[in-house]
C-alpha positions as CSV (number, residue, x, y, z in Angstrom):
1,M,26.4,-29.5,168.5
2,D,24.5,-32.8,168.4
3,D,25.5,-34.8,165.3
4,S,21.8,-35.4,164.6
5,L,21.0,-31.7,164.3
6,H,21.5,-31.7,160.6
7,L,18.6,-34.1,160.4
8,Q,16.4,-31.2,161.5
9,L,17.1,-29.1,158.4
10,P,14.1,-30.4,156.4
11,N,11.9,-29.8,159.5
12,L,13.3,-26.2,159.8
13,Y,12.4,-25.5,156.3
14,V,8.9,-26.8,156.8
15,F,8.5,-24.7,159.9
16,Q,9.7,-21.6,158.1
17,Q,7.1,-22.2,155.3
18,V,4.3,-22.7,157.9
19,A,5.3,-19.4,159.7
20,K,5.6,-17.6,156.4
21,R,2.3,-18.8,154.9
22,G,0.3,-18.7,158.1
23,S,-1.2,-22.2,158.1
24,F,-0.3,-25.8,157.8
25,Q,-2.5,-26.3,154.8
26,A,-0.9,-23.4,152.8
27,A,2.6,-24.8,153.6
28,A,1.5,-28.3,152.7
29,D,0.2,-27.0,149.3
30,H,3.4,-25.2,148.6
31,L,5.6,-28.1,149.6
32,K,3.4,-30.7,147.9
33,L,3.0,-32.6,151.2
34,S,0.0,-33.7,153.2
35,R,-1.2,-31.4,156.0
36,S,-0.6,-34.2,158.5
37,A,3.0,-34.6,157.2
38,V,3.7,-30.9,157.7
39,S,2.2,-30.9,161.2
40,K,4.3,-34.0,162.1
41,K,7.6,-32.3,161.0
42,V,6.9,-29.2,163.0
43,A,6.1,-31.3,166.0
44,Q,9.4,-33.3,165.6
45,L,11.3,-30.0,165.5
46,E,9.6,-28.8,168.6
47,D,10.4,-32.0,170.4
48,R,14.0,-31.8,169.3
49,L,14.3,-28.2,170.6
50,S,12.1,-28.8,173.6
51,Q,10.3,-25.5,172.7
52,R,6.9,-24.7,171.5
53,L,7.2,-22.7,168.3
54,L,3.6,-22.2,167.3
55,Q,0.5,-21.5,169.2
56,R,-2.2,-23.4,167.4
57,S,-5.9,-22.6,167.4
58,T,-8.8,-23.5,165.2
59,R,-8.7,-20.1,163.5
60,K,-5.0,-19.2,163.1
61,L,-1.5,-19.9,164.0
62,R,0.7,-17.6,166.1
63,L,4.4,-17.7,166.6
64,T,5.7,-18.0,170.1
65,E,8.7,-16.0,171.2
66,S,10.9,-19.0,170.5
67,G,9.2,-19.4,167.1
68,E,9.9,-15.8,166.2
69,S,13.6,-16.2,167.3
70,L,13.9,-19.3,165.2
71,L,12.3,-17.7,162.2
72,R,14.8,-14.9,162.3
73,A,17.7,-17.3,162.7
74,T,16.5,-19.2,159.6
75,A,16.0,-16.2,157.4
76,T,18.5,-17.3,154.8
77,L,17.4,-21.0,154.8
78,E,14.8,-20.5,152.1
79,Q,17.3,-18.9,149.7
80,L,19.8,-21.7,150.5
81,V,17.1,-24.2,149.5
82,L,16.3,-22.3,146.3
83,N,20.0,-22.0,145.4
84,T,20.5,-25.8,146.0
85,E,17.4,-26.6,143.9
86,Q,18.7,-24.3,141.1
87,I,22.0,-26.1,141.1
88,R,20.3,-29.4,140.9
89,Q,18.1,-28.3,138.0
90,N,21.1,-26.8,136.2
91,R,22.9,-30.0,136.5
92,E,20.0,-32.0,135.2
93,E,19.6,-29.6,132.3
94,Q,23.3,-29.7,131.3
95,P,24.1,-31.9,128.3
96,K,25.3,-35.3,129.4
97,G,26.7,-38.2,127.4
98,S,29.5,-39.3,125.2
99,V,30.6,-37.6,121.9
100,K,33.1,-39.1,119.4
101,I,35.1,-36.5,117.4
102,S,37.3,-37.4,114.4
103,S,40.0,-35.2,112.9
104,S,43.3,-35.4,111.2
105,T,46.4,-35.9,113.4
106,L,47.7,-32.4,112.9
107,I,44.4,-30.6,113.3
108,T,43.8,-32.6,116.4
109,Q,47.1,-31.7,117.9
110,R,47.1,-28.0,116.9
111,F,43.5,-27.1,117.5
112,L,41.3,-29.7,119.1
113,V,43.5,-30.7,122.1
114,P,44.1,-27.0,123.2
115,L,40.4,-26.6,123.4
116,L,39.7,-29.6,125.6
117,P,40.2,-27.8,129.0
118,E,37.7,-25.2,128.0
119,L,35.3,-27.8,126.6
120,Q,35.5,-29.9,129.8
121,A,34.9,-26.8,132.0
122,E,31.9,-25.7,129.9
123,L,30.4,-29.2,129.5
124,P,31.6,-31.2,132.5
125,L,29.1,-34.0,132.0
126,V,30.1,-34.7,128.4
127,T,32.7,-37.4,127.8
128,T,34.7,-36.9,124.6
129,T,36.5,-39.5,122.5
130,I,39.1,-38.1,120.1
131,N,39.8,-40.2,117.0
132,A,43.0,-38.7,115.4
133,D,42.9,-40.3,112.0
134,D,44.1,-38.9,108.6
135,R,41.6,-40.9,106.7
136,Q,38.1,-39.6,106.0
137,V,36.0,-41.9,108.0
138,D,32.3,-42.6,107.5
139,L,30.5,-41.1,110.4
140,I,27.7,-43.7,110.5
141,D,30.0,-46.8,110.1
142,T,32.5,-45.6,112.7
143,G,30.0,-44.1,115.2
144,V,31.7,-40.7,114.9
145,D,29.4,-37.8,116.0
146,I,31.4,-34.8,114.8
147,A,34.3,-34.6,112.3
148,V,36.7,-32.0,111.0
149,R,36.9,-32.6,107.2
150,V,39.4,-31.0,104.8
151,G,38.3,-30.7,101.2
152,H,35.2,-30.2,99.2
153,L,32.2,-32.2,100.5
154,P,30.0,-34.4,98.3
155,D,26.3,-33.8,98.5
156,S,25.0,-35.7,101.5
157,S,22.7,-35.6,104.4
158,L,25.5,-34.4,106.6
159,V,25.3,-31.0,108.3
160,A,28.4,-28.9,107.5
161,R,29.8,-25.6,108.8
162,Q,32.9,-24.1,107.2
163,I,35.5,-23.2,109.8
164,G,38.5,-22.2,107.7
165,E,40.6,-23.0,104.6
166,K,43.5,-25.2,104.0
167,T,46.4,-23.9,101.9
168,W,49.8,-25.5,101.1
169,G,53.5,-24.5,101.3
170,Y,56.8,-26.4,100.9
171,F,59.2,-26.8,103.8
172,A,62.3,-28.6,104.9
173,S,64.7,-28.5,107.9
174,P,67.9,-26.4,107.8
175,L,69.8,-29.6,108.3
176,Y,68.4,-31.1,105.0
177,L,69.0,-27.9,103.0
178,E,72.6,-27.8,104.3
179,R,73.1,-31.3,103.1
180,Y,71.3,-31.3,99.8
181,G,71.1,-27.6,98.9
182,E,68.1,-25.4,98.4
183,P,66.0,-25.8,95.1
184,A,65.7,-22.6,93.1
185,T,62.8,-23.8,90.9
186,P,60.0,-26.3,91.3
187,R,61.6,-28.6,88.7
188,Q,64.7,-28.9,90.8
189,L,62.6,-30.8,93.3
190,L,63.0,-33.8,91.0
191,N,66.5,-34.1,92.3
192,H,65.5,-33.8,95.9
193,R,64.2,-36.2,98.6
194,C,60.4,-35.5,98.9
195,L,58.2,-36.8,101.7
196,V,54.7,-37.4,100.5
197,F,51.6,-37.6,102.6
198,Q,49.6,-40.5,101.1
199,S,46.0,-39.9,101.8
200,Q,42.8,-41.0,100.2
201,Q,43.2,-38.1,97.7
202,L,44.7,-38.9,94.3
203,N,47.8,-37.4,92.9
204,A,49.5,-36.8,96.3
205,D,52.8,-36.7,94.4
206,H,51.6,-33.9,92.1
207,W,53.0,-30.7,93.6
208,R,51.6,-27.5,92.1
209,F,53.1,-24.1,91.9
210,A,51.9,-20.7,90.7
211,D,54.2,-18.5,88.6
212,P,56.2,-16.2,91.0
213,E,55.4,-13.2,88.8
214,G,51.8,-13.6,89.9
215,T,50.3,-14.8,86.6
216,D,47.4,-16.9,87.9
217,D,46.9,-18.9,84.7
218,V,50.5,-20.2,84.6
219,I,50.6,-23.2,86.8
220,E,53.5,-25.6,87.0
221,T,53.0,-29.2,88.2
222,V,55.9,-31.3,89.3
223,T,55.4,-35.0,89.8
224,V,57.9,-35.8,92.5
225,T,59.3,-39.2,93.3
226,P,58.7,-39.9,97.0
227,A,61.7,-40.8,99.1
228,M,59.3,-41.8,101.8
229,T,55.5,-41.8,102.2
230,T,53.2,-41.9,105.2
231,D,49.5,-41.7,105.8
232,D,50.0,-39.8,109.1
233,G,50.5,-36.1,109.0
234,R,52.3,-35.9,112.3
235,T,54.8,-38.5,111.2
236,M,55.4,-36.6,108.0
237,V,56.3,-33.4,109.9
238,E,58.5,-35.3,112.3
239,M,60.4,-36.9,109.4
240,A,61.0,-33.4,107.9
241,T,62.3,-32.0,111.2
242,L,64.8,-34.9,111.2
243,G,66.2,-33.7,107.9
244,L,64.7,-36.5,105.8
245,G,63.3,-34.4,103.0
246,V,61.0,-31.7,101.7
247,I,57.3,-31.8,102.6
248,R,54.1,-30.1,101.3
249,V,51.9,-29.1,104.2
250,D,49.6,-26.3,105.3
251,P,51.8,-23.8,107.2
252,L,49.0,-23.3,109.7
253,L,49.7,-26.8,111.0
254,I,53.4,-26.3,111.6
255,G,53.4,-23.0,113.3
256,E,55.5,-24.2,116.2
257,E,58.2,-25.7,113.9
258,L,58.4,-22.6,111.8
259,A,58.6,-20.3,114.9
260,S,61.4,-22.4,116.4
261,G,63.3,-22.7,113.1
262,V,63.3,-26.5,112.9
263,L,61.5,-26.1,109.6
264,V,61.9,-23.3,107.0
265,P,60.1,-22.5,103.7
266,V,61.4,-23.9,100.5
267,L,60.7,-22.0,97.2
268,P,59.0,-19.2,99.2
269,R,58.5,-17.1,96.1
270,W,56.4,-19.8,94.5
271,Q,52.8,-19.9,95.8
272,H,50.7,-23.0,95.9
273,P,47.7,-22.1,93.7
274,D,45.0,-24.0,95.4
275,S,43.1,-23.9,98.7
276,V,40.3,-26.1,100.0
277,P,37.7,-25.5,102.7
278,I,37.8,-27.0,106.2
279,H,34.4,-28.1,107.5
280,L,33.0,-29.2,110.7
281,I,30.5,-31.9,109.9
282,C,27.9,-34.0,111.8
283,L,24.8,-36.0,111.2
284,G,21.4,-34.4,110.8
285,R,19.6,-33.0,113.9
286,K,17.3,-36.0,114.2
287,A,20.4,-38.3,114.7
288,R,22.0,-36.1,117.4
289,N,21.5,-35.8,121.1
290,R,21.9,-32.8,123.4
291,A,25.6,-33.6,124.1
292,V,26.5,-33.7,120.4
293,D,24.6,-30.5,119.8
294,A,26.5,-28.8,122.6
295,V,29.9,-29.9,121.4
296,W,29.0,-29.0,117.8
297,E,28.1,-25.5,118.9
298,F,31.2,-25.2,121.1
299,L,33.6,-26.2,118.3
300,G,31.7,-24.2,115.7
301,A,32.1,-21.1,117.8
302,R,35.8,-21.7,118.8
303,L,37.6,-23.3,115.8
304,P,37.1,-20.5,113.2
305,G,38.7,-17.9,115.4
306,L,41.5,-20.3,116.5
307,I,42.3,-21.2,112.9
308,G,42.1,-17.6,111.7
309,K,44.3,-16.4,114.5
310,H,47.2,-18.7,113.4
311,R,47.0,-17.7,109.7
């Protein structure tokens, strides 16, 4: 096959439209071309094939035998063109751009990262930047588009969608408990090495416990003396797995460590009395583009089920 044959594909499509619509003018109107341009393309195709495809007269067009054969041979060409155009339109309509997402280190690792392959497949033209930070960053100052925020939200212009709840439990490694013993009551934690997550929240060293008999109004608060502190949740969990102390953390975020046995519950009969909401937040609609909207809807649809599944 001549290497230049592929150059005739546009002319083949023009010929097909002329044959289908019965005139050069009708084909020109459909293709948004001039009548002379349509006639020229058909003439080029005839020259390339050395065959007359149309019998022209002042009143109508008639396909020659070669023209009829070619029309049958190109029966699927129009659908191919339509499919190609649809692909182009779909790509142009797909959200495109960059989206910056902020979340804590543990939520990023446990929930956001596992969703990235599906996010990329569904939104291939969107580039995501993941900011794993245990601080509560200001969206406007940092250029963050979407954030996962733990805790009660102040009144603001931010749009929020609750995707779960955060609870707490107390955990240590078997290695630590073998070395230091297991506390039987909350107050015995005063004699233990406690690893404290030092965030922007106050009273990070105030560990609260509900009465094991289930009396909700009896709350015991123990102010522990930190053996070590960190502002990174992932680091805190790693320190605990190495036997460095007892941690307070949402069990949802250490599912792998609990399943493998590298961390075990401490004071399991005592329940932490509090829980706080987990929200997905972003700026108001006027400040968002289509890419941010698409990622917002994706995360809003996936994260609640993923968080609930691991409770």
